[in-house]
C-alpha positions, 0 to 999 in steps of 0.5 A: 628391245632394250631400255636404251634407244640407241641399242634399238636403233642399230637394228635399222641403221648404223649409228654413231652418237657424236655429242660434240657435233651438235649439227652436221658441221663437223666432217661426217663420220664414214662407215668402212665395211666389208667382210673377213676371210680366214687362213689368213685373216684378211678384211675384204673392204666393200665400200666406205659410206658417210653417215648423215646428221640425224637432224632433230636428234642432236649429235646422232649420226646414222646410215639406213640400210636402204640408203647404201647404194648400190646395194652391195650388202646381202644377208650375212656377217660384216666387219666395220669401222667408223672413220673419224678424225681424232679428237684427242690431245694427240690429234693423230688425224683422220683414223678408224675406230671401233663402234663404241656400241658393238656387242662383238669385236674381232682382233683378228681383223684390226687396223694395222699400226704400231701405235696401240691407240690406233689399232682397232678391232673391227666391229661385228654385225649381222645383216639378216631379213633386212635388219641388223643383228648383234651376233658372234664373230662366226655369225651366232645369235646368242640365246640369251640366258633363260629366266631364273627362278629367283627362289633359287638364288642366295640372299645377300646375307648368305653369299659367298663370293668367289673372285675369279680373274677369268683369264687366269684360269689356267697356266700355259706358256707363250712362244718365249716359254714364259707363263701366260693366262689363257683361260676362257669363259668355256674353261670357267664352265668347266669348273662348274660342269663335269661334263665340260672339259674346258677349252684348255683344261682337259689336261687338268686333272683337278678340274676334268670331270670334277666341277670343282667350284660347284664342289666347293660350294660357293653361291656367287661368282665375280668375274673380273672385267668380263668386257673386251679389254685391249691387253691380250694374254694378261689380265687387267682393267683396260677396258676398251669395248664396254658392250662386247665380251672379252675377245680373249675369253670368249663369245657372247654365246660362251658367256650365255652358257656359262651364266645358265649353268651356274644360275641353274645351280643357284649361284649368282653372277657378279661382274666387275665394271671399270668406270674411272678410266677407259681404252674406248673409242670415244677417246678419239671420237669425242675426246672433250665430252667423254674423257679428261686428262687431269694433268691438262686440267689441274683446275677442274674438280673432275681431275681429282680423286675422292677422299684423297686430297689433291690426288690426281685421278690415274688413267692407267695408260687409258683416259679418266672418264669426264663426269662433270660435263653437260651438253645439249644433245640426243640422249643415247639412252632415253631417245630424247632428240635434244636435252641436257646430258652428261655424255659419259653417265649416259654411255655407262648406263647404256652398257649396263643395260646390256650386261643386266639384260643379256647376261642376267647379272645378279650384282656388280662390283664398281672398281676404284670408286675413288678414281671415278670420283663423282658420287653423284654418278656413282649413285645414279648408276647404282640406282639404274642397276636396281631399276634393271633388276626389278624390271627383270622380275616385272617389278617384284625383284627380291631386294635381298638377292641383288647387290651393288659393291664398291671398291674404295680402299679408304672406305668411306662408309658415308658412300653406303649410309647415303645410298651411293652404294650398297656395300664396300670392300672391307679392306680393314678386315684383311689387315686384321686377319693378317695380323691375328693369324700371326699372333699380332694386333692391328689398328691401334687395338689390343689383341682382343679387340683386333679379334672382336672387330675382326669377327664383327665388323659392326664393331669398328669405327671408321671415319667416325661411323661404322657398318650398320649391317653385315651385307655392307661389308665384303671381307677377304683373306686375298684379293687380286690387288697384291700391291703393298704390304701383307697383300700377297697370296696367303701361302706367300704371306705366311712363308715370308713371315717365317710360318711353314705350317701353312695348312694350320694358319690357312684353316684358322684364316678361313674359319675366321672368313666364313663365320664372321659378320660380312659377306665372304669373298674367296680369291681364286686358288685360296681354297687350296693355298695356290702360290705366286710363281712369278708375281716377285714384284709386290708393287704390281698386281697378281700376275700368276694365273691360277694353278688349279693343278695343285688342288689335287696333290694328294696332301695338305692342299687337297685336305685344305679344299675339303675343309674350306668346302665344308665351311663354305656349306655351312656359311651358305646354309646355316641361319645364325651365319646369316644374322649379324648377332655376335656375343664374346663370351670367353677371353682367357686372360690367363693365356694373354687373352689368345683363346677366345670364344664367341656365339654368332646369331641371335639367342632365344626363341629356339634359335641355334646359334654357332659357337666359335673357339679359337687358339691364337697361340703357339701352345696346345692347351695342357691336358685332355680338356680345356674348359670354356665357361658360360657356354650356351646350353652346355648340357644338351647332347646334340652339338656337333663340331662342323669342320670335322663333321662329328658329334660331341658327347654331352659330357665334352661340351665346352671342354674339348682341347684345342691345338695351337693355331686351331679353331673349332666350329660348333652348332646344334643346327643341322641342314634341313632340321 
């Protein structure tokens, strides 16, 4: 049972919610149902059956199984569409559309059309024992992820998130010999399981038998949109079927196996959700209540982005969701027969329940909050996330182990302070990081303050306010958004700026990422400095799949991976790095402030801090030692340098030399100690 009325009704009958109908006045939608055969794929139509208005449930159309006469349906897997009249501005007339609430869609059985809008995959359902059941294309009824021991999962302040565009998980070739992204959920599973070769990873030594991401030590996996997108063989945010796993990536059963594996390893699952625009069936079923064309409604405040005055919302080839629209209708979420509902709000809250309940999602990243442009909706969605999370653990969920993150590159911290979101992508962190590893300042600050604000985001002043807590900021060196100045992959960024010793600067970048205040996020492939082979237009998003074969190069990339893995383990376990306290106790003015030292973690009460010393210059420190004054507990003999895994003799504490562009990370804390 789901906390969503329409999902439970789908067990008993075929249902379609059309708020615009309000009665039976419109032509009834028609169920077109049949079976699919393979080799070749073909649809064998059984019949066409009109749905009937539910009467008291305003806008709900239903077809009970027992009313299908004669009774053609036997136990088995069925493919179907709904026949409706296109309500979009294009008005294509009668067309077949996928069930907007379908848990599985099959592009192998789709409506034939050169028009992408009319190209609709079949929805898939299973009849068993007189009821309808959600299933995969082959009829498998997925075993939902087992209950997770919450104690095994990491707290927000010790997260290291790995951002993985799932379909980028391998380089392949299409019929023209071009690289394509052909990864699947099972390929992602292979990154965590040495016993899983993956669908297409068996040929990659860096993955085969190694469990690469488990070895890296990240404790949160963020999948870019895992819901089904129309676009095939390339990544994107063209979500079309919000309840279904992506057809190219794999089945619900594949997704469940991945979730069970990472949860057993104490790794949280984040998923990316696109709600600014969609390529969904409601674009045709009931356009006016669910979608808006901003260019056609310039006097409607729903047409404009938030935080960018006068900027129209962008549908990116799809249709912007309409968030300012209330109608009297059946409420698909609560089941109320007739109430005032906002259709798009209800729809998105419904598919949230599917992902939270069926896949054990431990956090969400909301794409392009400015393009959603309705903070009341975003707050409602965030609050529903938390309600479902708490319900998962019987009302006693740990609030430190769930998070709703928003991406809004203008960084309106008011959305966090007012409770619209829990956290934001910290775009300014990337800007500062890329400046300091070139020896430059950023944001109007001098070099010292550029570094200070990089290390402690709470020092920043953004629109007159600041982050109040490190978990409110997600820091990253690189993300999937490479458009614009200094956004490309780290390797390409450094080479483009004349830096050929990539390993040295990459290590410095990761030392800063994994010891700064905030939640560190690693973009897939950066842990071994993957590079862009075909993304040459920086006005577009990243298009290269991750080339994991580069990781085991036997040289600097392999060494970089080991370095990053060491610091990831340190970040996820060291108590001091879960605290926000930061104290800069040394800025070497004799070297233009380019050598700095700071303490992370609270002092006193027996707490063991972390000390970082970094050289942001082209010169090694002269001589055999470099004295750092004011070093805490200098005379202790239990200091160690983390990245090299070595003990520091008492006489060398705070005196070790630094190479150019080197950071050293010290602590007296030991894991388990």
